[in-house]
C-alpha positions as CSV (number, residue, x, y, z in Angstrom):
1,M,-2.9,5.3,-12.0
2,P,-4.9,5.4,-15.4
3,E,-5.4,9.2,-16.3
4,R,-8.4,10.9,-14.3
5,L,-11.4,10.9,-16.5
6,R,-14.3,14.2,-17.5
7,I,-17.6,12.7,-17.2
8,L,-20.7,14.6,-17.6
9,A,-23.4,13.6,-15.7
10,I,-26.7,14.1,-17.0
11,E,-29.3,12.6,-14.8
12,P,-33.5,14.4,-15.8
13,Y,-35.1,12.7,-12.6
14,F,-32.1,13.3,-9.5
15,G,-34.0,12.4,-6.1
16,G,-34.5,8.9,-4.6
17,P,-32.4,5.6,-5.9
18,H,-30.7,7.8,-9.4
19,A,-29.6,10.3,-6.5
20,D,-28.1,8.2,-4.0
21,F,-26.9,6.4,-6.8
22,L,-24.9,9.2,-8.5
23,E,-23.5,10.5,-5.6
24,G,-22.3,7.6,-4.1
25,L,-20.5,6.9,-7.2
26,R,-18.7,10.3,-7.5
27,A,-17.3,10.4,-4.0
28,A,-16.2,7.1,-4.8
29,S,-14.9,7.1,-8.1
30,R,-11.2,8.5,-8.6
31,H,-13.0,10.0,-11.7
32,Q,-13.5,13.3,-11.9
33,L,-18.0,13.2,-12.1
34,T,-19.5,16.4,-13.2
35,F,-23.5,16.8,-12.4
36,L,-25.5,18.4,-14.9
37,T,-29.6,17.5,-13.2
38,M,-32.8,18.0,-12.8
39,P,-35.1,17.2,-9.6
40,A,-37.2,14.1,-9.8
41,Q,-40.5,15.4,-10.8
42,R,-43.0,14.6,-13.5
43,W,-40.9,11.5,-15.2
44,K,-42.9,11.7,-18.5
45,W,-42.1,15.3,-19.7
46,R,-38.6,14.9,-18.2
47,M,-39.0,12.2,-20.8
48,H,-40.4,14.4,-23.3
49,G,-38.3,17.0,-22.3
50,A,-36.0,17.6,-19.9
51,A,-32.7,16.7,-23.2
52,I,-33.9,20.7,-24.5
53,H,-33.0,22.1,-21.4
54,L,-29.8,20.2,-20.7
55,A,-28.1,20.5,-23.8
56,K,-29.1,24.3,-23.4
57,E,-26.7,23.9,-20.2
58,A,-24.0,21.7,-21.4
59,A,-23.1,24.3,-23.9
60,G,-22.3,26.1,-20.7
61,L,-20.4,23.3,-19.6
62,A,-18.9,22.3,-23.0
63,R,-14.9,24.0,-22.2
64,N,-14.4,22.0,-19.8
65,G,-13.5,19.4,-21.6
66,F,-15.7,15.8,-21.2
67,D,-14.0,12.4,-22.5
68,L,-17.7,10.5,-21.5
69,V,-21.0,11.4,-21.1
70,F,-22.9,8.9,-18.3
71,A,-27.0,9.1,-18.4
72,S,-30.1,7.7,-17.4
73,D,-33.2,6.7,-18.6
74,F,-34.5,9.7,-18.1
75,L,-33.0,11.3,-21.1
76,N,-33.7,11.1,-24.2
77,L,-30.1,10.9,-25.1
78,A,-30.3,11.2,-29.1
79,D,-31.9,14.4,-28.8
80,L,-29.4,15.7,-26.7
81,K,-26.6,14.9,-28.7
82,T,-28.0,16.5,-31.5
83,L,-29.3,19.9,-29.8
84,A,-25.8,20.3,-27.6
85,P,-22.5,21.8,-28.8
86,P,-20.1,19.7,-30.8
87,E,-18.3,19.3,-27.9
88,I,-21.4,17.3,-26.1
89,G,-23.1,15.7,-29.0
90,R,-19.8,14.0,-30.1
91,L,-18.8,12.0,-26.7
92,P,-18.8,8.8,-26.5
93,A,-21.7,7.9,-23.6
94,V,-22.9,5.4,-21.7
95,T,-26.4,5.1,-20.2
96,Y,-27.2,3.6,-17.0
97,F,-30.9,1.7,-17.3
98,H,-32.0,1.5,-13.7
99,E,-35.5,1.0,-14.8
100,N,-37.0,0.7,-19.1
101,Q,-40.3,2.0,-19.9
102,L,-41.3,-1.4,-21.8
103,S,-40.9,-4.3,-19.2
104,Y,-42.1,-3.3,-16.1
105,P,-46.4,-5.0,-15.2
106,L,-49.2,-2.6,-16.1
107,E,-51.8,-2.1,-13.4
108,P,-55.2,-3.3,-14.3
109,G,-56.9,-0.7,-17.0
110,Q,-53.9,0.8,-17.8
111,R,-52.6,0.4,-21.3
112,R,-49.0,1.1,-22.2
113,D,-47.5,3.5,-24.3
114,P,-44.6,2.9,-26.8
115,Q,-43.1,6.7,-26.8
116,Y,-41.9,5.9,-23.7
117,A,-40.1,2.7,-24.7
118,F,-39.1,4.3,-28.5
119,I,-37.6,7.0,-26.4
120,N,-35.5,4.1,-24.6
121,L,-35.1,2.7,-27.2
122,T,-33.4,5.5,-29.6
123,T,-31.6,6.7,-26.0
124,C,-29.9,2.6,-26.3
125,L,-29.3,3.7,-30.3
126,A,-27.3,7.0,-29.6
127,S,-25.3,4.8,-26.7
128,R,-21.8,3.5,-27.1
129,E,-22.2,1.7,-24.1
130,V,-26.1,0.6,-22.6
131,W,-25.8,-1.0,-18.7
132,F,-28.2,-2.8,-16.3
133,N,-28.6,-3.3,-13.0
134,S,-29.5,-7.1,-13.6
135,A,-29.3,-10.0,-16.4
136,F,-33.1,-10.3,-15.5
137,H,-33.8,-6.2,-16.6
138,R,-31.1,-6.9,-19.8
139,D,-33.1,-9.8,-20.9
140,A,-36.4,-8.7,-20.2
141,W,-35.6,-5.2,-22.1
142,H,-34.7,-6.9,-24.7
143,A,-36.9,-9.7,-24.8
144,A,-40.3,-6.7,-24.6
145,L,-38.7,-5.4,-27.1
146,R,-38.3,-7.7,-29.7
147,G,-41.7,-7.2,-29.0
148,L,-42.9,-4.3,-29.9
149,L,-40.3,-4.2,-33.3
150,S,-42.1,-7.4,-34.1
151,K,-45.7,-5.4,-34.3
152,M,-44.6,-2.5,-36.7
153,P,-46.4,-2.8,-40.1
154,D,-43.1,-2.5,-41.8
155,F,-39.3,-1.4,-42.1
156,V,-38.2,-3.0,-39.0
157,P,-34.3,-2.5,-38.7
158,E,-32.8,-5.8,-39.4
159,G,-30.4,-6.9,-36.5
160,L,-31.1,-4.2,-34.2
161,V,-31.7,-5.9,-30.8
162,D,-28.2,-8.2,-31.3
163,G,-27.2,-5.0,-32.2
164,L,-28.2,-3.7,-28.6
165,V,-27.5,-6.7,-26.6
166,A,-23.6,-6.7,-28.2
167,K,-23.1,-3.4,-26.3
168,S,-25.1,-4.3,-23.1
169,R,-23.3,-5.0,-19.8
170,I,-24.5,-5.4,-16.7
171,M,-23.4,-3.6,-13.8
172,P,-25.1,-4.0,-10.1
173,P,-25.7,-0.9,-8.4
174,G,-23.1,0.5,-5.8
175,M,-24.6,1.5,-2.3
176,N,-23.4,2.8,0.9
177,L,-24.0,-0.5,3.1
178,A,-22.0,0.2,5.9
179,P,-24.4,2.1,8.5
180,F,-26.1,-1.2,8.0
181,A,-23.6,-3.4,8.5
182,A,-23.8,-2.0,11.6
183,G,-26.6,-4.1,12.2
184,R,-24.6,-7.3,11.9
185,A,-23.8,-7.1,15.9
186,R,-27.9,-7.3,16.8
187,T,-28.1,-11.4,18.0
188,R,-31.3,-12.3,16.1
189,G,-33.6,-15.0,16.0
190,K,-35.6,-14.5,19.8
191,P,-39.6,-13.9,19.5
192,P,-41.1,-11.8,18.7
193,L,-39.5,-10.4,16.0
194,T,-39.1,-7.7,13.4
195,I,-40.6,-8.1,9.6
196,L,-39.5,-5.2,7.8
197,W,-41.6,-3.9,4.7
198,N,-38.9,-1.0,2.8
199,H,-40.1,-1.5,-0.4
200,R,-42.0,1.5,-2.2
201,W,-46.3,1.3,-1.6
202,E,-46.9,0.8,-5.1
203,F,-49.1,-2.6,-6.6
204,D,-45.8,-4.2,-8.7
205,K,-44.4,-4.6,-4.7
206,N,-47.4,-6.9,-4.5
207,P,-48.6,-5.5,-1.1
208,E,-51.7,-7.3,-1.1
209,E,-50.0,-11.4,-1.1
210,F,-47.9,-9.9,2.0
211,F,-50.4,-8.4,3.8
212,E,-52.3,-11.2,3.5
213,V,-50.1,-14.0,4.5
214,L,-49.2,-11.5,8.0
215,M,-53.0,-11.9,8.5
216,F,-53.3,-15.1,8.8
217,L,-50.3,-16.0,10.9
218,A,-51.9,-13.0,13.5
219,Q,-54.8,-14.7,13.0
220,E,-53.2,-18.2,14.1
221,D,-51.5,-15.9,17.0
222,V,-47.4,-15.9,15.1
223,P,-45.6,-13.5,17.2
224,F,-44.5,-10.9,15.4
225,R,-43.7,-6.9,15.1
226,L,-44.0,-5.0,11.8
227,A,-42.3,-2.2,10.0
228,V,-43.8,-0.9,7.0
229,V,-41.3,1.9,5.5
230,G,-40.4,2.8,2.4
231,E,-41.6,5.3,0.1
232,A,-45.4,6.0,0.0
233,T,-46.1,8.2,-3.6
234,R,-49.9,10.5,-3.4
235,K,-52.2,7.3,-4.4
236,W,-51.0,3.9,-2.4
237,P,-52.6,0.7,-2.8
238,P,-56.2,0.2,-0.6
239,V,-54.5,-2.8,1.4
240,F,-52.1,-0.7,3.7
241,E,-55.3,1.1,5.6
242,K,-56.5,-2.0,5.6
243,A,-53.4,-3.7,6.9
244,R,-52.6,-0.7,9.5
245,K,-56.0,-1.7,11.0
246,R,-55.6,-4.6,11.5
247,L,-52.4,-5.3,12.4
248,A,-52.5,-2.3,14.4
249,D,-51.5,-4.1,17.6
250,R,-48.3,-5.5,16.1
251,I,-47.4,-2.4,14.5
252,V,-43.6,-0.2,15.3
253,R,-44.1,1.7,12.4
254,F,-46.1,3.0,10.0
255,G,-45.1,5.4,7.1
256,Y,-42.1,6.9,4.7
257,I,-38.8,7.7,7.1
258,P,-37.4,10.6,5.4
259,D,-34.7,11.4,7.1
260,R,-32.2,8.6,5.9
261,A,-30.3,7.9,9.2
262,A,-33.6,7.4,11.0
263,Y,-34.0,4.5,7.8
264,E,-30.8,3.4,8.5
265,E,-31.5,2.7,12.1
266,Q,-34.7,1.1,11.3
267,V,-33.8,-1.2,9.2
268,R,-31.3,-2.5,11.5
269,R,-33.6,-3.0,14.7
270,S,-35.1,-5.1,11.8
271,D,-35.0,-8.9,11.7
272,I,-37.1,-11.1,8.6
273,I,-37.0,-8.9,5.0
274,V,-39.9,-10.2,3.0
275,S,-40.2,-9.5,-0.9
276,T,-43.1,-10.4,-2.2
277,A,-42.9,-8.1,-5.4
278,F,-43.7,-9.1,-9.3
279,H,-41.4,-6.4,-10.4
280,E,-37.7,-5.4,-9.2
281,F,-34.8,-5.1,-11.6
282,F,-32.9,-4.6,-9.2
283,G,-33.9,-4.8,-4.7
284,L,-32.2,-1.9,-3.3
285,P,-34.0,-2.4,-0.5
286,V,-34.1,-5.6,-0.3
287,V,-29.8,-5.6,-0.2
288,E,-29.9,-2.6,2.1
289,A,-31.7,-5.3,4.9
290,I,-29.3,-7.9,4.0
291,A,-26.9,-6.5,4.8
292,A,-28.5,-5.8,8.1
293,G,-28.0,-9.3,9.0
294,C,-32.3,-9.4,7.7
295,F,-33.2,-13.3,7.7
296,P,-34.4,-12.6,3.7
297,L,-37.4,-14.2,2.3
298,M,-38.0,-13.7,-1.6
299,P,-39.7,-15.3,-4.3
300,A,-37.6,-17.3,-6.9
301,R,-37.8,-15.5,-9.1
302,L,-36.6,-11.1,-10.8
303,S,-33.2,-10.6,-10.3
304,Y,-33.2,-11.7,-6.3
305,P,-31.5,-15.6,-8.0
306,E,-28.7,-13.1,-8.7
307,I,-27.6,-11.3,-5.6
308,I,-28.3,-14.7,-4.0
309,P,-26.1,-17.4,-4.4
310,R,-27.2,-20.4,-6.0
311,E,-26.0,-22.9,-2.7
312,W,-28.3,-20.7,-0.4
313,H,-31.6,-20.6,-2.8
314,E,-33.1,-23.2,-1.0
315,T,-33.1,-21.5,2.7
316,F,-34.1,-18.0,1.5
317,F,-36.4,-18.3,-1.3
318,Y,-40.6,-18.9,-1.5
319,Q,-42.1,-20.4,-4.7
320,T,-45.7,-20.6,-3.2
321,E,-47.5,-18.2,-1.2
322,R,-47.7,-21.1,0.9
323,E,-44.3,-22.3,1.6
324,L,-43.7,-18.3,2.2
325,R,-46.3,-18.6,4.8
326,M,-44.6,-21.7,6.4
327,K,-41.0,-20.3,6.4
328,L,-42.1,-17.2,7.7
329,K,-43.9,-18.8,10.6
330,S,-41.3,-21.0,11.3
331,L,-38.5,-18.0,11.5
332,L,-41.3,-15.9,13.7
333,R,-41.3,-18.7,16.6
334,G,-37.5,-18.9,16.7
335,K,-36.2,-21.6,14.2
336,G,-34.1,-21.1,11.5
337,P,-30.8,-21.2,10.0
338,W,-29.8,-17.2,11.2
339,D,-25.8,-17.7,10.7
340,R,-26.5,-18.6,7.6
341,A,-28.3,-15.2,6.9
342,F,-25.1,-13.1,8.9
343,K,-23.0,-15.1,6.1
344,L,-25.1,-13.5,3.8
345,S,-24.9,-9.7,4.9
346,E,-21.2,-10.1,4.7
347,H,-21.7,-11.9,0.7
348,V,-24.0,-8.8,-0.3
349,G,-20.8,-6.4,1.4
350,R,-19.7,-6.8,-2.6
351,Y,-22.9,-4.1,-3.7
352,D,-20.9,-1.5,-1.4
353,W,-18.7,1.7,-3.2
354,A,-16.2,0.3,-1.5
355,N,-15.8,-2.0,-3.6
356,M,-17.8,-1.3,-6.7
357,A,-16.2,1.9,-7.3
358,R,-13.4,0.5,-9.5
359,Q,-15.3,-1.8,-11.4
360,Y,-17.1,1.2,-12.5
361,D,-13.8,3.2,-13.4
362,D,-12.5,0.5,-15.0
363,A,-15.4,0.4,-17.2
364,F,-15.6,4.0,-18.0
365,E,-12.0,3.6,-19.2
366,R,-12.8,1.1,-21.0
367,A,-16.3,3.2,-23.0
368,A,-13.8,6.3,-23.5
369,Q,-11.1,4.0,-25.3
370,R,-9.0,5.4,-22.3
371,A,-7.8,2.3,-20.6
372,D,-3.9,1.6,-19.9
373,T,-2.3,-0.7,-22.5
């Protein structure tokens, strides 16, 4: 077995999926991960100032003799490597991009502030390798970056994006799927079925289309139950309140479930997972629901075609809102290839940390130039 690496994992936004990701990785990895984190608050200030604080904190850890820095996209890595002691600053660094600040869609009326994209850019330049959670994410970032650089009036770095492409890797996130997999034992397909919304309550998940479809089906007296969970921001789209009133007699759960075990239980009790998102770099909530045996209906875009094998795209994808309505109506009336959903639930088990940890460990060793020969 290769010698254990000592990895300094730096996360300025340690909460939610970012925290779950690192904690799952540390528990499953054969290497030794030491965390250097800050609470998941005020993301803009984290991107501007976290490196100053974390460089000072890193100085107290330098004596540990780390082999590699593993950072996230919320860190200004270039600043940290400059401000940290040489024992940290000179280490090879890998940055994991859960998201980026350039290729996500903006809410109506918003203007993009390019300074955060340039923080992401200099972080990429300061990294030995840059890991993205999907090929869709990688390609969207590089395409948007080319567009941003084309606006520079002069001194545009030649070949910069091509250099970043060369050191980019696709590393789907590992997940703890065992609690969800227990839901496969449920027999599904008999009405009334429960539709699950476990995405963030934000505009980029396109809740307007989701609830419009459900209200249309409710008017046609199609039987279904509804669980609306997922993390809610302080100000969510008005359609959620509209749906709470219009679909009140069908709702079995409405609101964020902070307790992880209770959330897992609700996912296991659900039957169908629907996504209408027009922004999704990976889709953790969808994978969780699929692992539990839910039948997914997803738009044929974003990162979803990477998650679902091509031979099942016709079954689980839709192209238009009308097609979503028709497929969902058929499922809710007891018609549908539920055996394929079961097979798909087994397929997404590949993302469990039990399977992903070795991929990460091997990649860490390559990045640190410590792989066995």
